[in-house]
C-alpha positions in Angstrom: -13.9 15.9 1.9 -12.6 14.3 5.0 -9.3 13.4 5.7 -10.1 9.6 6.2 -12.4 9.8 2.7 -9.2 11.5 0.7 -7.1 8.8 1.8 -9.3 6.1 0.7 -9.8 7.9 -2.5 -6.1 8.0 -3.0 -5.8 4.5 -2.2 -8.4 3.4 -4.9 -6.7 5.5 -7.4 -2.9 4.6 -6.6 -3.5 1.0 -5.7 -2.6 1.9 -1.9 -1.8 4.6 0.2 1.4 4.8 2.0 2.0 6.4 5.4 5.1 7.7 7.3 5.3 7.6 11.0 7.3 10.1 12.9 7.9 8.9 16.3 8.9 12.4 18.5 11.2 10.7 20.8 13.6 9.9 17.6 13.6 12.8 15.8 13.3 16.6 16.4 14.6 20.1 15.3 16.1 20.8 12.3 16.6 16.9 11.5 12.7 16.6 11.9 12.0 19.7 9.6 14.2 18.1 7.1 12.8 14.8 7.1 9.3 16.1 7.0 10.2 18.0 3.8 11.6 14.6 2.2 8.6 12.5 3.1 6.5 15.1 1.3 8.3 15.3 -1.9 8.8 11.6 -2.1 5.3 10.2 -2.6 4.1 9.4 0.6 0.1 10.3 1.1 0.2 11.2 4.9 2.2 11.6 7.9 1.5 9.7 11.2 3.0 11.5 14.4 3.0 9.8 17.8 4.1 6.7 19.6 3.4 4.5 22.7 6.4 6.0 24.7 6.8 10.0 24.7 10.2 10.6 26.9 9.6 14.7 26.9 6.9 17.4 26.6 8.0 17.9 23.0 4.8 16.4 21.4 3.1 19.8 20.7 6.2 21.3 19.5 6.7 18.2 17.1 3.1 18.7 16.0 3.8 22.1 15.5 6.8 21.7 13.2 5.8 19.1 11.1 2.2 21.0 10.4 4.2 24.0 9.5 6.5 22.1 7.0 4.1 19.3 5.8 1.8 19.8 2.6 0.5 16.1 3.3 -2.3 15.3 5.9 -1.1 15.2 9.7 -2.7 12.5 11.6 -1.8 11.8 15.0 -1.2 8.0 16.2 -1.8 8.3 19.8 0.0 6.6 22.7 -2.3 8.6 25.2 -4.9 11.2 25.5 -2.2 13.4 26.3 -1.2 13.1 22.3 -3.5 15.4 21.1 -3.1 18.8 19.3 -5.4 21.5 17.4 -2.4 21.5 14.6 -3.4 17.8 13.5 -5.9 17.4 10.7 -6.8 13.9 12.1 -6.5 11.4 15.1 -6.7 7.7 14.8 -9.3 7.1 17.4 -7.7 3.5 18.6 -9.2 0.9 20.4 -7.0 -2.0 21.2 -9.4 -4.5 20.0 -6.6 -7.5 20.4 -6.4 -7.2 24.3 -9.1 -7.2 27.0 -7.6 -4.4 29.1 -10.8 -2.3 29.3 -8.6 1.0 29.5 -7.5 0.9 26.1 -10.7 -0.7 24.6 -12.9 2.2 25.8 -11.4 4.1 28.9 -9.3 6.6 27.5 -11.7 7.1 24.8 -14.2 8.8 27.1 -11.8 11.2 28.3 -10.5 11.7 24.8 -13.8 12.6 23.0 -14.9 15.9 24.3 -11.0 16.8 23.9 -11.0 15.9 20.3 -14.4 17.5 19.5 -13.3 20.8 21.1 -10.1 20.5 19.0 -11.9 20.2 15.9 -9.9 17.3 14.7 -11.3 14.5 12.5 -11.5 11.4 14.6 -10.7 8.2 12.3 -12.4 5.0 14.6 -9.9 2.4 14.2 -9.9 -1.3 15.5 -5.8 -1.6 16.9 -4.7 -5.3 16.7 -1.4 -6.0 18.0 0.2 -9.2 16.8 3.5 -11.2 18.1 6.5 -10.2 16.1 9.4 -12.2 17.8 10.1 -9.7 20.6 8.2 -7.5 23.4 7.3 -4.5 21.7 7.0 -0.9 23.2 3.0 -1.1 22.2 2.6 -4.5 24.1 4.5 -3.6 27.3 2.8 -0.4 27.6 -0.6 -1.7 27.0 -0.1 -4.8 29.4 -2.0 -6.8 26.6 -1.4 -10.2 25.1 -0.9 -9.7 21.2 -2.7 -12.2 18.9 -1.0 -15.2 17.1 0.0 -15.0 13.7 -0.3 -18.6 13.3 -4.2 -18.3 13.7 -5.6 -16.2 11.2 -9.1 -17.2 12.1 -8.7 -15.2 15.3 -7.3 -12.2 13.7 -10.4 -12.4 11.3 -12.7 -12.9 14.0 -11.4 -9.5 15.8 -11.5 -7.6 12.7 -15.2 -8.4 11.7 -16.3 -7.5 15.1 -14.6 -4.3 14.5 -16.3 -3.7 11.3 -19.7 -4.7 12.8 -19.0 -2.2 15.8 -19.0 0.6 13.0 -15.0 1.2 13.1 -13.9 2.9 9.8 -10.4 0.7 9.7 -8.6 -2.0 11.3 -5.0 -1.4 11.8 -2.7 -4.9 11.9 0.2 -4.0 14.0 3.6 -5.9 14.3 4.8 -3.4 16.9 7.3 -0.7 16.7 11.0 -2.1 16.1 9.4 -5.5 15.1 11.5 -8.5 14.3 9.4 -9.3 11.5 6.2 -8.0 9.8 2.9 -9.4 10.0 2.6 -12.3 7.2 1.0 -11.3 4.2 -1.1 -14.8 4.0 -2.6 -13.3 7.4 -3.0 -9.7 5.7 -4.9 -11.6 2.9 -7.3 -13.6 5.1 -8.4 -10.5 7.2 -8.6 -8.4 4.0 -10.6 -11.1 2.1 -13.1 -11.3 5.4 -13.7 -8.0 5.9 -15.4 -4.9 3.7 -13.5 -1.9 5.7 -10.0 -0.6 4.9 -6.9 -2.5 6.5 -3.8 -0.4 7.6 -0.8 -2.9 8.2 2.4 -1.5 9.9 5.4 -2.5 12.0 8.5 -4.7 11.1 8.3 -3.8 7.3 11.8 -3.2 6.2 11.6 -3.6 2.3 9.5 -2.1 -0.7 8.8 -5.8 -1.6 7.3 -6.6 1.7 5.3 -3.5 1.5 4.2 -4.2 -1.9 3.3 -8.1 -1.1 0.8 -6.7 1.8 -0.8 -4.2 -0.5 -1.3 -7.2 -2.9 -2.9 -9.2 0.0 -5.5 -6.4 0.0 -3.9 -3.8 2.6 -5.5 -0.7 2.1 -2.6 1.5 3.7 1.2 0.6 4.7 2.8 2.4 7.6 6.8 2.5 8.0 8.5 4.3 10.7 11.8 2.9 12.6 13.5 2.1 9.4 14.3 5.9 9.0 15.6 6.0 12.0 19.0 5.2 10.3 19.3 8.2 7.9 20.8 5.8 5.2 17.3 4.5 4.5 15.7 7.7 3.9 16.6 7.3 0.4 14.0 4.2 0.6 11.1 6.7 0.7 10.2 7.0 -3.1 11.1 3.2 -3.5 8.3 2.3 -0.9 6.1 5.1 -2.4 6.2 3.1 -5.6 5.7 -0.1 -4.0 2.4 0.9 -2.3 1.1 2.6 -5.2 0.9 -0.4 -7.4 -1.7 1.2 -10.3 1.4 3.6 -10.9 4.1 1.6 -10.8 2.8 -1.8 -12.5 
């Protein structure tokens, strides 16, 4: 069974699936190894690796280290076509459908497709939707696109439905790395009730209760990342996993 099918099955069984994002710019070496081992033992369902801005040439070494120490699927969350590796199990094949920059709608995909095929990693077709979150995020700045308003759910619903009709496997509702606030659960509920494909929600989720509210609103996958930049928060890994796995904790 493919990676994405496995994750969907896990989400169905557990009530939701929890994905932890690792940014190669913020964690490396022994610290990275220790963190990966913690993630794998505290209930997460998969590890995402990537970021909108990679400040050094360490992406490949990061993937290698994560793969070596992970018992979970390793999925690339790419910021560019340079962020690909045969050590990953899959890659989110992102199309930034919330923006109108053709390079991120389809341009990089033509370059990346033959590479992904050659590497033999699984592409997960993903409609990526960036939302306003109280500050200019790295994803917004680097993509040169305008985020969707959270106050107009009908706009988000139409974008998500278009992604479904175009054959995408999932949509990713993203507040952005380091967002001041997460996407409102009411908006998540509106989108999830309007489409038939799984919904990923990430960005600005800082508490297990917030993660749980988005699962209860219909999200299939929850992603957290920046919260663990503070080592004191690593103890929250198991709490987030329990909050997302609502069928196991109810």
